[in-house]
C-alpha positions in Angstrom: -34.5 1.5 1.2 -35.0 3.0 4.7 -33.9 -0.3 6.2 -30.5 0.2 4.7 -30.2 3.4 6.5 -31.0 1.9 9.9 -29.1 -1.4 9.9 -25.6 0.0 10.3 -26.7 2.9 12.5 -26.9 0.6 15.6 -23.4 1.0 17.2 -21.7 -1.9 18.8 -21.6 -1.6 22.6 -18.2 -0.6 24.1 -18.1 -3.8 26.2 -18.8 -5.8 23.0 -16.0 -3.9 21.2 -13.4 -5.0 23.7 -14.1 -8.7 22.9 -13.8 -8.3 19.1 -10.8 -9.8 17.2 -7.9 -7.5 16.6 -7.2 -5.8 13.2 -4.7 -8.4 12.1 -7.1 -11.3 12.6 -9.8 -9.5 10.6 -7.2 -8.6 7.9 -5.9 -12.2 7.6 -9.4 -13.7 7.5 -11.0 -11.4 5.0 -7.9 -11.2 2.9 -7.9 -15.0 2.3 -9.8 -16.6 -0.6 -13.1 -18.2 0.3 -13.7 -16.9 3.8 -16.9 -18.0 5.6 -20.0 -16.0 6.2 -19.2 -16.1 9.9 -16.1 -14.1 9.1 -18.2 -11.4 7.5 -20.4 -11.2 10.5 -17.3 -10.7 12.7 -16.1 -8.0 10.3 -19.4 -6.3 10.5 -19.0 -5.9 14.3 -15.5 -4.7 13.8 -16.6 -2.1 11.4 -19.3 -0.9 13.8 -16.5 -0.6 16.4 -14.4 1.5 14.1 -17.4 3.8 13.2 -17.8 4.3 16.9 -14.1 5.2 17.3 -14.4 7.7 14.4 -17.6 9.3 15.6 -16.0 12.3 17.2 -13.4 13.0 14.5 -13.8 16.1 12.4 -14.3 15.6 8.6 -14.1 19.0 7.0 -16.9 18.2 4.6 -19.5 20.7 3.4 -22.9 20.6 5.1 -24.7 20.0 1.9 -23.7 17.1 -0.5 -24.5 19.4 -3.5 -21.4 21.4 -2.5 -19.0 18.4 -2.6 -17.7 19.1 -6.1 -16.6 22.7 -5.2 -15.2 21.4 -1.9 -13.1 18.8 -3.8 -11.8 21.3 -6.3 -11.0 23.7 -3.6 -9.1 21.1 -1.6 -7.1 20.0 -4.7 -6.2 23.6 -5.4 -5.0 24.2 -1.9 -2.9 21.0 -2.1 -1.3 22.3 -5.3 -0.5 25.7 -3.7 1.1 23.9 -0.7 3.1 21.6 -3.0 4.5 24.5 -4.9 5.5 26.0 -1.6 7.2 22.8 -0.7 9.1 22.7 -4.0 10.2 26.3 -3.5 11.5 25.4 0.0 13.5 22.5 -1.4 14.9 24.7 -4.2 16.1 27.1 -1.5 18.0 24.4 0.3 15.5 23.0 2.7 16.0 19.3 3.6 13.5 16.6 2.7 10.3 17.0 4.7 9.5 13.3 5.1 12.5 11.0 4.7 15.7 11.5 6.5 17.4 8.6 4.7 16.7 5.8 2.2 16.1 3.4 5.0 13.5 5.8 6.4 11.7 5.7 3.0 11.9 1.9 2.8 10.6 1.7 6.4 7.6 3.6 5.3 7.0 1.4 2.3 7.1 -1.7 4.5 4.9 -0.3 7.2 2.3 0.9 4.7 2.1 -2.5 3.0 -1.0 -3.9 4.8 -2.9 -0.9 3.5 -1.4 -0.7 0.0 -1.8 -4.4 -0.6 -5.6 -4.1 -0.4 -5.8 -1.0 -2.5 -9.3 -0.3 -3.7 -10.8 -3.3 -1.9 -13.6 -1.3 -0.2 -15.4 -1.1 -3.6 -15.3 -4.8 -4.4 -19.0 -5.3 -3.6 -20.0 -2.7 -6.2 -19.2 -5.2 -8.9 -22.5 -7.0 -8.1 -24.4 -3.9 -9.2 -23.2 -4.0 -12.8 -26.8 -3.7 -14.1 -27.4 -0.4 -12.4 -26.0 2.8 -14.0 -25.8 4.7 -10.7 -23.0 2.3 -9.6 -20.9 2.8 -12.7 -18.6 5.5 -11.1 -17.8 3.2 -8.2 -17.3 0.2 -10.5 -15.0 2.2 -12.8 -12.8 3.2 -9.9 -12.5 -0.4 -8.7 -11.6 -1.6 -12.2 -8.9 1.1 -12.5 -7.5 0.2 -9.1 -7.2 -3.3 -10.6 -5.4 -1.8 -13.6 -8.3 -2.9 -15.9 -6.8 -6.3 -15.8 -3.3 -5.2 -17.0 -0.6 -6.6 -14.7 1.7 -3.5 -15.1 -1.2 -1.2 -14.0 -2.7 -3.3 -11.2 -2.0 -1.3 -8.0 -1.5 -4.4 -5.7 0.9 -6.0 -8.2 2.8 -2.7 -8.5 3.2 -2.4 -4.8 4.2 -6.1 -4.4 7.0 -5.6 -7.0 8.1 -2.4 -5.3 8.4 -4.1 -1.9 10.2 -7.1 -3.4 12.7 -4.9 -5.3 14.0 -3.5 -2.0 13.6 -6.6 0.2 10.7 -5.1 2.2 8.2 -7.9 1.6 8.6 -9.3 5.2 5.9 -7.0 6.5 3.7 -9.7 8.1 5.2 -9.2 11.6 4.1 -5.5 11.9 2.2 -4.3 14.9 -1.6 -4.5 14.9 -2.1 -0.8 14.4 -0.6 -1.1 10.9 -3.4 -3.4 9.9 -6.3 -1.2 11.0 -6.8 0.6 7.7 -6.5 -2.6 5.7 -9.0 -4.4 8.0 -11.5 -1.5 7.6 -11.2 -1.6 3.8 -11.6 -5.4 3.7 -14.6 -5.3 6.0 -16.2 -2.7 3.7 -15.4 -4.8 0.7 -17.8 -7.6 1.7 -20.8 -5.8 3.2 -22.4 -3.2 1.0 -25.8 -4.5 2.0 -25.3 -2.9 5.4 -22.7 -0.2 4.8 -23.2 1.2 1.3 -23.4 4.8 2.5 -20.2 4.3 4.6 -18.5 2.7 1.6 -19.4 5.7 -0.6 -18.1 8.1 2.2 -14.9 6.2 2.7 -14.3 6.2 -1.0 -14.9 10.0 -1.1 -12.2 10.5 1.4 -9.7 8.1 0.1 -9.8 9.4 -3.5 -9.1 13.0 -2.7 -5.5 14.1 -3.6 -3.5 14.6 -0.4 -0.3 16.7 -0.1 1.6 13.8 1.4 1.2 11.8 -1.8 2.9 14.4 -3.9 5.8 14.9 -1.4 6.2 11.1 -1.0 6.6 10.6 -4.7 9.1 13.5 -5.0 11.3 12.3 -2.2 11.2 8.6 -3.1 12.5 9.5 -6.6 15.1 11.7 -4.9 16.3 8.7 -2.9 16.6 6.4 -5.9 13.3 4.5 -5.3 10.8 4.1 -8.1 7.9 6.4 -7.3 5.5 5.1 -10.0 3.0 3.6 -7.7 2.5 7.0 -6.0 2.7 9.1 -9.2 0.1 6.8 -10.7 -2.2 7.8 -7.9 -1.5 11.5 -8.3 -2.8 11.3 -11.9 -5.6 8.8 -11.5 -7.1 10.6 -8.5 -7.4 14.0 -10.3 -10.5 16.0 -9.7 -11.3 16.7 -13.3 -11.9 13.2 -14.8 -10.2 11.0 -12.2 -11.2 9.2 -9.0 -11.8 12.3 -7.0 -14.4 13.5 -9.4 -16.0 10.0 -9.8 -16.1 9.8 -5.9 -18.1 13.0 -5.6 -20.4 12.0 -8.5 -21.1 8.7 -6.8 -22.5 10.4 -3.7 -25.0 12.4 -5.7 -25.9 9.6 -8.1 -26.6 7.1 -5.3 -28.3 9.4 -2.8 -31.8 9.0 -4.4 -31.7 5.3 -3.7 -32.1 5.9 0.0 -35.0 8.3 0.3 -33.8 10.1 3.4 -31.0 12.3 2.0 -30.0 13.7 5.4 -29.6 10.3 7.0 -27.7 9.1 3.9 -25.3 12.0 4.0 -24.8 11.6 7.7 -23.6 8.1 7.1 -21.5 9.1 4.2 -19.7 11.5 6.6 -19.3 8.6 9.1 -17.6 6.5 6.4 -15.4 9.4 5.4 -14.0 9.6 8.9 -12.9 6.0 8.8 -10.0 7.2 6.7 -8.4 8.8 9.8 -8.2 5.6 11.8 -5.0 3.4 12.2 -1.5 4.3 11.2 -1.6 6.7 8.2 1.2 8.0 6.0 2.4 10.8 8.2 2.0 8.7 11.4 4.3 6.0 9.9 6.9 8.5 8.8 6.9 10.3 12.1 7.3 6.9 14.0 10.7 6.1 12.4 13.8 6.0 14.6 16.9 4.7 12.8 18.6 3.1 15.9 15.4 1.6 17.1 14.7 0.0 13.7 18.2 -1.5 13.7 17.7 -2.8 17.2 14.4 -4.4 16.1 16.2 -6.1 13.1 19.0 -7.4 15.2 16.6 -8.8 17.8 14.8 -10.7 15.1 18.2 -12.1 13.8 19.1 -13.2 17.4 16.4 -15.8 17.3 18.2 -17.8 14.7 21.7 -16.6 15.4 22.0 -17.0 19.2 23.5 -20.5 18.9 25.3 -20.2 15.5 28.5 -18.5 16.5 31.8 -20.0 17.7 33.1 -19.0 21.1 36.4 -17.6 19.8 34.6 -14.4 18.7 34.1 -12.3 21.8 32.9 -8.7 22.2 33.3 -6.9 25.5 34.2 -10.1 27.3 31.2 -12.1 26.1 30.6 -14.4 23.2 28.2 -13.4 20.4 26.0 -16.3 21.4 25.8 -14.8 24.9 24.9 -11.4 23.6 22.2 -12.7 21.3 20.8 -15.0 23.9 19.0 -12.1 25.6 17.3 -9.6 23.2 17.5 -6.9 25.9 21.3 -6.9 25.4 21.1 -5.9 21.7 21.3 -2.1 22.3 24.4 -2.6 24.4 25.9 -5.0 21.8 25.6 -2.2 19.2 27.5 0.2 21.6 30.2 -2.5 22.2 30.6 -3.0 18.4 31.2 0.7 18.0 33.5 1.0 21.1 35.7 -1.9 20.0 36.0 -0.6 16.4 33.9 -3.3 14.7 31.7 -0.4 13.5 33.1 3.0 12.5 30.3 5.4 12.9 30.2 8.4 10.6 32.6 6.8 8.1 31.9 5.0 4.8 30.3 1.7 5.6 33.1 -0.3 3.9 35.5 0.9 6.7 33.6 -1.1 9.2 34.7 -4.7 9.9 31.2 -5.7 10.8 29.9 -4.5 7.4 32.5 -6.6 5.6 31.2 -9.7 7.3 27.9 -9.0 5.4 29.2 -7.5 2.1 32.7 -8.4 0.8 34.4 -11.0 -1.3 34.5 -13.5 1.6 31.6 -12.3 3.7 30.9 -14.9 6.4 27.4 -13.5 7.0 26.4 -13.1 3.3 22.6 -13.5 2.9 21.8 -12.9 6.6 20.4 -9.4 6.1 17.8 -8.5 3.4 18.4 -5.5 1.1 16.2 -3.4 3.4 18.0 -4.5 6.5 21.3 -3.8 5.0 20.1 -0.3 4.1 19.1 0.4 7.7 22.5 -0.8 8.9 24.3 1.2 6.3 22.5 4.4 7.1 23.1 4.0 10.9 26.8 3.3 10.4 27.3 6.3 8.0 25.2 8.7 10.0 27.3 11.1 12.1 27.3 10.3 15.8 26.4 13.9 16.7 24.3 14.4 13.5 26.5 17.3 12.4 29.4 17.9 10.2 29.2 15.1 7.7 27.3 15.4 4.4 24.9 12.6 3.4 26.2 10.6 0.4 24.6 11.7 -2.8 22.1 9.3 -4.2 21.2 9.2 -7.9 17.5 9.8 -8.3 15.3 7.0 -9.7 14.6 8.9 -12.9 18.2 9.8 -13.4 19.1 6.1 -13.0 16.5 5.1 -15.6 17.9 7.7 -18.1 21.4 6.2 -17.6 20.0 2.7 -18.4 18.2 4.0 -21.4 21.3 5.7 -22.7 23.3 2.5 -22.4 20.5 0.5 -24.1 20.4 3.0 -27.0 24.1 2.3 -27.6 23.5 -1.4 -28.0 22.4 -3.0 -31.3 18.7 -3.9 -31.2 17.2 -7.2 -32.3 14.3 -7.0 -34.7 11.0 -6.2 -32.9 7.4 -7.1 -33.6 5.2 -4.4 -34.9 3.7 -1.7 -32.6 0.2 -3.2 -32.8 1.5 -6.7 -31.8 3.4 -5.2 -28.8 0.4 -3.2 -27.7 -2.0 -6.1 -27.9 0.4 -8.3 -25.8 0.9 -5.5 -23.3 -2.9 -5.5 -22.7 -3.0 -9.2 -22.3 -5.2 -9.6 -25.4 -4.7 -12.5 -27.7 -3.7 -12.0 -31.3 -5.8 -13.8 -34.0 -5.2 -17.5 -33.7 -3.0 -17.1 -30.6 -3.8 -19.1 -27.4 -3.1 -18.1 -23.9 -0.1 -20.0 -22.5 -1.6 -21.0 -19.2 -4.1 -23.9 -19.5 -6.1 -22.6 -16.5 -6.6 -19.3 -18.2 -7.6 -21.0 -21.4 -10.2 -23.0 -19.5 -11.5 -19.9 -17.7 -12.0 -18.1 -20.9 -13.8 -21.1 -22.5 -16.0 -21.6 -19.5 -17.0 -17.9 -19.4 -17.8 -18.0 -23.2 -20.1 -21.0 -22.6 -22.3 -19.3 -20.0 -25.9 -19.0 -21.1 -26.3 -15.4 -20.0 -24.3 -12.3 -19.3 -25.5 -12.5 -15.7 -24.1 -16.0 -15.1 -20.8 -14.9 -16.7 -20.6 -12.0 -14.3 -21.4 -14.2 -11.4 -18.4 -16.4 -12.3 -16.0 -13.5 -12.8 -16.7 -11.4 -9.7 -15.3 -13.8 -7.1 -12.0 -13.9 -9.1 -11.9 -10.1 -8.8 -12.0 -10.1 -5.0 -9.2 -8.4 -3.0 -7.7 -11.8 -2.4 -7.7 -12.9 -6.0 -7.7 -10.0 -8.5 -3.9 -9.7 -8.8 -3.5 -13.4 -9.8 -3.3 -14.4 -13.4 -6.9 -15.6 -13.3 -8.0 -12.4 -11.5 -6.4 -10.2 -14.1 -8.1 -12.1 -17.0 -11.4 -12.0 -15.1 -11.0 -8.2 -14.8 -10.5 -7.9 -18.5 -13.5 -10.0 -19.3 -15.7 -8.3 -16.8 -14.7 -4.9 -18.3 -15.5 -6.1 -21.8 -18.9 -7.5 -20.7 -19.7 -4.3 -18.8 -19.1 -2.2 -21.9 
């Protein structure tokens, strides 16, 4: 076991690090099904580079691993105290701490997508250790990140649906810094032979309940955005029976495998610090500028729109095609649209002629802007020019909107429903007696697994389907359910 403690301890040299692929390249390669062993070797060097970058960061962990449980409980208690203080501030009239507008919140959801869409991936390799009881805490965390194979609980599926519902699923063009965390997590996913202590440490840090998670959920709901993905993490990460507790248990349960407990814990702390690399929640939120985001969106639109306008439409003495022909002119174009009255800043968005080109009965530019992009434009138009004197429009919270929908639904006659047991079984994706799965591929998978000669060979078939690239597919969800049943 001592070899495990020495392999990853050899840092990549700084001149080597400069030649490594960027985070996006690592993310795209490891996030695709069936990547080659060469890709894992590249990821290993990338991970060594990131460990080197995190080496001088503080971690705040106790000096002895035996104190981790008390440390975790103390941290959670402090977060609770700070959250109650936040709620008291809001009750006394303080503005939202994170999101200045709905577009700000959607900007965060979009920029966080590369990380959220590989949620839990760092623990993937633990599935191979299903025969060893010491790995059960890590395996259970991974299965719960996958929703235990239930689509409505799978964290990646939940985030995909959240992005799609607000037109934020065009995140692939984000800057490289937004892919750093996801690349780290995917690199950890495929290399527990060299980085198991770092995986355990990273998991320890990721599963602690942070204050920003509570505030994010509260403010998203306030802005009419479904906070369920975030509230789910608040509950599942609890320090009593949830992931935070399982993460601390895993450190102590796996430490005896390595012999040298001091070296093991040192590497656990190294992995813990990886959580602080790349663009985190508060970094993303702080980086939002409403006008800059609108300029970015219009610059993207200019690529397709620079030759699509007739010459009769002129702003400030130039045609729209001329304005869009040079991206550096987009900020000035915004100013001209305001100066010439096409945009009425600080007034309801419907008062602006430019908006009516996008949203009206005869909108000539209907479909050009996604729901997210429209929200950015709306918030910029309606925001006061001097940021004073005009109250922000009231937005119905997500929970209030759901209550309104439920009230309307209760007033409608209901068709006959199947029994509770039948609904529950279908919700879990389990078949009723005599019922066959609709998808032929799923039926074939189930049959093939059933025909395996041993539990081990069945597990070997299921585990690749539960990889970060596959687990949220229909086959991956079924594989997760079958793996869970075999594990039990």
